[in-house]
N, C-alpha and C positions, 0 to 999 in steps of 0.2 A: 490502508490508510489513505485519507484524502489528500490528493496532490495539490500543492499550492500553485497559484498561477504566477507567472513571472510578471514583474512590474513594467507596465507599458507606459510610455508618455502620455500624461493625460491631455485630453482634448475637450474643448468646449463643445456644448450642444450646438451652437450656431456660432459660426466664425467667418470674418471678412477675409477673403483670399487676395493675393496680389493683384488679380484681375480687377478687383474692386478699385484699387488706388490707380491704377492705369485708367480706368473708366472715369475716375474723380478728376483726373488730369485733363482728360478729353473734354469733360464736361465744363470745366473752368475755361478752356480755350475757346469751346463754343460760345459760352456767354460773352467772352470778351470779342469773339469774331462776330457776334451778332450785334452787339452794342455799338461796334465799330463801322460795320458796313450797312446795317440796317436794311438787308436785301432778304427776298422770300427764301433764297437757297440757304442763308445762314440760319433763318428761322427754322427751317426743315431740319437742319442738321442739329439744332438745340432740341427740337422736339424728340428726334430719334435719340439722342443721348440721354434725355430724361426718361424715355420709355424702356430703355435697356435693363436698369434694374428691376423694373416691375415685370417685365417679360421673364427675367431670371427667376424671380420669386414665384411667379406662376408656374414656370417649368418645374421648380422643386416641389410645389404642392401637388401637381399631377403626378409627377413621377413618384413621390411618396405613397400615393394612394394606389398606384399601379404596380408597385412591386411586391411580390409574394416570395416567401421562403418555405421550404419543406426539407426536413432532414429524414433521412431513412438509414437504418443500421440494421444488420442481419441479426446481431447478437447483443443483448443487454447484459449478458452474463456468460462469461467464457473462462476457460482454464488459462492459466498464464502461458505465454509463448504461442498461444493460437492467434493467428491473423484475423483480425476483424475488420470488414469493410463497411463503410458508411458513406452515403451520397448525400450532397447537398445540391438541391434543385432551386434555381431561382428564376423566377418568370416575371416578364414585363408584360402586363396586361393592359398597357395603354398605348395610345398613339404616337407618343413622343419617344425619340430615341434616348439612351442612357450612356452617353460616351464616358463619363467619368464616375466610376462607383468603385468603392473600396469596402472589402469585408475583413473584419477581425476574426480570423479563425483561431479556436483554441484546441491545441493538439499537444500530444505528449512529446517531449523531446526524445532524441535517440535512444537514451538510456531508461526513459520513463520515469526520470526522477522528480520531474515538475511538469506542469502544464505550460507551454509556450503560446504566446499570442503572435500569430503570424498574420501581417497585413498583405493582403492579395488585391491588386486592381482588376477591374472587369469592365466591359463594354457590352451592352446588351441593346439590339435593335427592337423597334416597335413590335409588339405582339409576337414575342419570340421568347426563348428561355435559354438557360445554359445549365449544365450538370458539371458538378466537380466531386470526382471519386477519389477517396483515400482508403490506403490499407494500413492498419497499424497493427503491430504484434506487441504486447505488453510482457515484459520480462519479469515483472514483480508483481505480486499480489496486491490488492487494494482497490479503491475507488477511483475512477478517472472521468473527467468530463471532457466530451469532444462537441463541436458544434460552432456556431456563430454567436460571438459575443457582441458585435455591434456591426452596423452598416452605417456607411458614409457616402453621401451622394453630393455631387457638384452640378451646378448649372451649366448651360451650354457654353457661356464665356468665362467660366471658372472665377466668378466673383464671390460665389458664397459657397460654404460647406455646412451641410446640415446632418445631424445624427438621426437616423430613423430608428423607431421603436420597432426594430426588426431583429428579434433575437430567437434562437432556437438550439437546441442541442439534445444531447442524450447522455445520461449517466451509465458508465459501464463498469460493472463489478468484475474484476479479475480474481478468480477463485484460486487459492493455493493447490499444488498437486495433492492427489489423495494418495499418501504414502503409507505403507502397510508393515507392521512388524511381523515377520515370519516367526515360525516356531522356533528357529534357530537364532532368533532376535537380530536379523539383519535387516536394516533399513532398506527396501527395495526401491530403487528409482533409476531411471535411464541415465541421468547425468549426475548421479551421486555416487561417490567413492566412499564406502564406510568401513570403519573399523570399530565394530560394536562387540561388546563382551557383556554378558548378562548371566548370571548365575540362575540355575534351575530352581523356581520357587518352591517345587516340590520337595527339595532337599531341607528346607527350613521346616521341620515338622513341629510347629508350635502346637497345633490343636487338630482334632480329626474333623473334618468337615461333613463327612458322610461316608455311606457304604454304596457301593454300585458293583454291576457285574464286570467281570475281567473283560478287557478289550486287548486285541493284538498290540503289543508294544509296551504294556504295563510292566512294571518291574515286579519280579517274584517276591521281593521283600516287603511289598505293599499287600500281598494277599493275606485276607483274614482266614486262617485256616480253620478255626473253631466253627465260624458261621458257615464256611464252605462245606465242612463236613456234614453239617446239619442239613443243609439245603440241596446237596449234592450238586451244586453249582460254584464256580470260582466266583468269590466276591473279593474286592480289593477296598482298601480305606483311601479315602481322598483326604488330603491336609490342606489346611489354610493357613498362610501366613498371618492374616488379620481376619480375627473373627468376626470384626464388623464389615469387612470387605469393603473399606474405603480407600481411595487412591486420590491424593491431592497433587495436582499438576500445576506448578508455578511457571508461568511463562515470563521470562524477562525481557521486557521491551525497552530496556536502556539502550540508547545509542552510544556505543563504547568508543568508536574509533574516529579519531581526528583525521579527516582526509584532506584538510587544507594546509595554508602555510602558517607556521607558528612564528611568533614575534617576541623578541625580548623586551625587558621593561623599557629599555631606551628607544624602542620603536623600530629597532633594525630587525631584517628578516632572519628568521631561524631555519631549521631543517624542514624540508617537506616531508609530510607523513608518507611512509612508504606504501600505504593501502591504496587501492583504486578508489575512484571517487564514488562508486556505488557500492562500497563495501558494507555500509550500515544497512542498505536495503537488502543485499545479498545475504547477510547474516540474518537479518529480521525474517525474511522468507524461510530460512532454515529453521528457526526458532518456531515460527508459527506452524510449520508443516510437522516437525517433529511432536509438538505438544499434541496436535490434532491425531497424529498416529498413535501416540500413547493414550489418548482419550479411547480411541475405537478399540485398542488392545484391551484396555480394562473393562470397557463396556462388554466386549465379548466374552470376557472371563467371568461376567456376572456382578463385577464391582460398581459401586456408586463412584462417579468422578465428581471431583470438585476442582473446577478450573479457575485458576486466579492470575490477574495480570494487572499491572499498573497501567492506567488510561486516564489522559488529560480530559476526556469527554465526560467522566464521571465525577459526581461531587465526592470529594475526598480523595480523588485520584487512584482508586482501586476498584477494580470490578471482580465480583465473586458469582459464579455461576455453578449451580448443582445440576448435574446431568445423571439421569437414570437410564436413558435409552439413546440409540443412535438417532431417532427421530428429533429428540431434544437438542442433540449436538448439531444437526442440520439446521435447526432453527436459529442458533445463536451464531451460525457460521459467518454470515455477513458482519455481525457486530465484531466478533473476535479477530476476523482476518483482515479487517480495516484498522486495526489499532494503529495509532501514531507512535512514533518513537518518542521516548521520554529522556530528559536530560538526567545525567548521573546525580545520584543523591546518596546521603549516608545511609547505609543499611538497605540498599535497594532489594535484597532478598528478604531479609526479615521484616521490613515494614509492611509489605502487602499482607503478611500472614500473622500480623500482631494480634488481630482480633478474631482469628479463626480458631473455634473451639475444637474442631474435629481433628487436630494434628495428632494427638496422643494416640499411638497405636496404629497410625495410617502409614501407607506407603506414600512417601512424599518425593515427587520426581520433579527436578528442577531443571529447565531447559534454557540454556543461556549461551551467549557468544563470548563471554567474558569470564576469565579464570586468572584474576590478579588482584592486587591491593588486599583489602581485608576480606576477600571472599572465604578463605578458610576460617576465619573467625566467625562468620556468619554460618557457616555450614556446621560448625562445632555447635553453636547455639542451637541451631534447628534440629541437629541429631538429638540434643538433650530434650527437645520439645516432643519429638516422634517417639522417643524411648521412654518418655514420663509416664509413670503410671504403670501400664502392663508390661513395659520393656520389650514389646514385639513390633516396634515400628521398623520401617525400612527407609533408608535416606538414598536417593539416586541422584546424580548430576550427569546431565546430557550436555555435553559441550559441542557447539557448532564451531567448528575450527576454520577460521578465516585465513590460514597462512596461504592458501592458493591465490589469494588476492594480492600478494607481493610479487612483483615481477623481479626484483633484484634478488639474485640467488644468495648473496651473503647476507643481506637483511632478512630474507625468509629464513635462512639457516639459524640466525640469531634468535628470531622471534620464535622459531620452534623449540629451540633448547630452552628459552625462558618458559614457554608454554608446558613443556615436559616436566620441568622442575616443580611448576605449580600444580600440574596434574598429579604427579606423584605424592605431593604434600596433601592434597585434597583426597586423594584415594585412602588416606589414613582415617578420614572421617566418614566419607560417603563412597557408594559405589560408582565410579565415574566412567562414563561412556563417552567416546569420541566420535563425532560425526564429522566427517571431511566431505565437503561439497566440492 
């Protein structure tokens, strides 16, 4: 997702500073002084006062032409949590000093939830330069901007301030972690504690997918004894849940958790949300990484993936991508991994799938951080769609559990209890898998 920049106080391109008004008072005094004394000394003072703004403007013109900016970064693409170094090189190629210079740096905040504008003052001597180095580690996936948004220069007497056309930066794409579903259906990650259960798809013997040679570990129940006796080699049956081998993966991009202060109708403050301020981003990362892991698992099994998610960048608010190979998944990674969080809406699960004709008989995997409200009703409707016709569909629900983002033990226990009741109710309709990050 593209991070929004914090609002900075707007500045005019050209502005008069307090030094100008001091000069104006001095100039008026020199005019009065010259008219009163009519001496050569007073005339010199008046001439010097008149030349001061001209000198200041010339200094600004020369300085603007002499200042050069270059930004270098080691990485434009990295995995989240990996430190990224970038350098800002500022050079004064002219003969005049720059004692008063300000740069508006665009950097992510501490939690990388938004881009902050940091105004930093500098001074540069003639024919010299400076180097500003920063290291940033991005804890969440998405697209970030780092660099210089604006440069402001003052004259020697601080009478004027001018904005220079000196901008530069780099867009850094932070990739989600590459999670993998093992054969035991456990989601593997260094900082992920998971409780996942998944039935063996081979137990659902709807249709024979083919015959192959026996391999160590195959069940004896699957051996085709008649063919084995004819060929003198052990042959086993392969079973497919879906004859069409289609897997639809719905990634729920809804921002579910209110992490701010609530207010009553009369405007008085209510209870503060128990979740940490970065809960939405934390859950969205889990949704993204789990969905990608499911895609890779299905592709490795030879299935065709249909990845669906709500996205404000698309006309109609929904993006559907058909994926037949890992290479195709890699090509849409930037688009998918940078999805923006969406507002809650009615039917947030059924709405993105309303026009999808491939649901019947497919495996539908829903990845979400929310299991409350009318989610169960939506699951019942989706179950009917995947079972329609062939009656061989499969409905899965992967829940990214945000309970760990609640520090208060009592509130966490209450939230966990409510979540368990909702999970048990949803398990009557779908195969529920809980992911605790």
